[in-house]
Phi, psi and omega in degrees: 000137167261099185289165183280323183239110179258162189226147179283152184210151175192164175204173178206150178235111184218156181303137175300132183245168178292149179305137184276101181223125181296132178262167177296333189282331182238082185283168183270001187308317184296336175273323191283343186254016180298151175248094182294139179277083184288141177209166181298136190285319181196148188290343173273357180254158180306144182298337182282345176283105182246148179237155171203166176238129179240167174257146171220157179292144171296309179245111181294344175282345173223077180289350174278350185269226183294143173240169180221161181262143174247129174265127184238148179222163177201156166221118183291146176297144176281356181234072189306331181293336181255011184291131171264321183171214187246133172245115190263151185231154164219135192265352183118194186140231353297146177115002180277128176286141179239016182296326188272354185310318179299327186288310181298313184289338175301324177279346179268328185275143179287162181306321188290339175270320183301317180306330186270357186227141153281132178274123190240135171235156179201147165273119180301158178308139176087359189239146170056243187264006183255069180051068187289152175269155173207148174244357181067036181283143169275173181303319181297324177283350176277340176300117179257355189260107180233121181285159177270133171214139184301316188287345182250358186296323177296328176286326172294323175292318177298322176299316184292319177297323180291316177300324179289317176300314182297317181299318184293317179293326180281329193238356171056235186266009182276329193291327178307339188261359171272075191230163179293325189293310182295332173291327172295320181295317174301331179287338182277325169298314180301318180302312181292316176303326177285351180075029181255143180283326173229163179231146169259166197202145174222110181240136179249135170057241176307326176303341180283317174301318175293328178294316182292324179294322177296308181299337177280324178286328187227051187309326181283350177250011182266119180260244185264109183247132182235125182245101186258118177073084200267150170275135178279122176299331179290344182259007186280121003236337180304315184306322184289330173281328182287333181291341176294333177283316180300318182289334184279347178293305178296333172293326180288319178301312177303314177305316184297326181293316183288326181288322182292322180287345178247040183293326185296335183274314188250350172055048182252347182135149186256014176215153183299324184298315182290328184290314178306313183298315181302313176308304188289331171305314179297318171307310182298316178303313185290336176286326171283320177215107187309145181273126185262126183204131175067028184080005180233156181258135178236131177274167172303326177292318174310310186292313180308302183292313186292328180272344184311312178295327187292338183286352174285345178228089188318317191290316179301319189288320182295322183294319183282329178285324174298324178292320182288328172299320177298315188294323178300323177273014180096003181250062182291151173287147181295155177307129177283162181279151178311145180297142176296150176307142178292143175266157177306141181197202187295131174074015182214075182288141190301291187282330190274325189289338190290351181271341180286136183305156182303325179263019186302314179303312184296309181300312182297314179310301183288327181309314184283304191294336176268329177282342180297320194209148182266008184280044172247119178316140178263335189267118179299347182283335178292326178290316180303304180303318178292329178289316174304310178297323187274339176296321182285322183281324183232077190304323182304308201218350193303322179286331173293318189288336182252357175299170188288145181231168176292350177297341176294339183248019187272146174278165188300150181295164183284336185201158186293155172298144180293123171272119179263115176207030189282162176257014185294137174282121182203178192234128174250152184227135189207135172272146171300318187247075178252122185282328191269321180236070189307161186309313189301323182294308180302314179293328176299318178299313184296326180290319186296321188261086186309328178267012188280155163243147183245132168259115184248123180267093182291120180091357183286136182246149172109153177268104181115120184264316187288121191241353187082014176268103184296344184266347182289138183301319180293316178307312186295330180281324176299312180303315178298318183292318177294332179276327179235002173076001179267120176289150170307147182294341179202167172310146189241132174254121180246162172259155177300148179284342179100342175290145171286133172290122177302346175279355183265118181281150180257091191270075176304326163226148178298150182228170179238086181300162173304129176308152172109348181296136183291151190257346182241000000 
């Protein structure tokens, strides 16, 4: 199957190693006192956007041994007299590059916030310009979305084992150390190198988990932290893939109701039951004979996986399903022109990112989600049973979410997963209808962080809340907190601003993006 939305994958099998804890005999001082050679990142970028490379230990338990490189960037405040400190960013992933985040965020943050911070970006270890991992994966091997079928399950198992084997062969002893805990340790080295006693932080999606782990490990060095669209720490990591199935069912139900009310526009049914039947009839039709649309053919499994995120934004999903219905009736959308080249943006640095391996996002994704925790079943039959169970429970995506992954063939992690239960005061932000970190996930993070306050956007759609709109309720709350450091007295409920979240794709026809895009 060629899925509509593909995701990067990778895995590794390496010997379990001792927990990475710096010893008194091998201090971190030589890393924390580095003097970066800051330079202009790229001629196409502002001169104020500076980059540097620092060194960090591969294994923090042996800081005197192997080192790796971290690519770091900054844009210093233009008002030094108003400076509060440094604000670090992470765009998500695992596997997302963060080097360009200061450039992007500079245009989103209001002047009152920008003046208070040096804006700091970095590519996490194993990603982009920070000693990137690669497993030499083909495009097909990077596809992680596999529906469960009895006749194809053995091929799914072979795929998972192959990805794991290739990663082991390519990376040897390095992969056990590409973990969230070690990336949090890297963040603390960055803090020290910058000469800061504390660090502030704005993390999106996977970046929320990274930020929560840092706050758990270094509560005394955690300043103003904002976690936007949160990963539930208790679900890291298999549970976060499975939650896509759990979260999509109420979104699908909401979509059937919305679409029934707009039957005159989309002609998909004038009751929720009829809309539901229209969709599943299309899936069954495509399973018998793939539906050709936009120059591509889509099976029922393609439709289920590809449209899952769209149901969180009913209008977009209605347009996509109506388009497929027309195609099934012989009125396909013409082949689309090739997509324009991606422009430099968050996590996609012009000169620096060109050196990252083609499968780097995929490799980093699996390296982290498999290497962070031992809570992955090892028996392929457990995945089979779970996929069968969850396909019945969550018809849209349950079998995809519970099918086998390369983590089934991963060796035990180098250290235990972080238990997130700290009392540090910080701010979480969450849309009600978020496809990648559904509401139940955001609530899980809020519960885990005993000192947190939550900004909940009731009715909010899309993955990622902070939009750079200073009039939006959620943005105002975030900006106030970053400006003055005072959390709201209680949780805040906002209404949507009315702006389209740029993170929501408009699927007029289902599409197959390049494999390897991070999912959190």
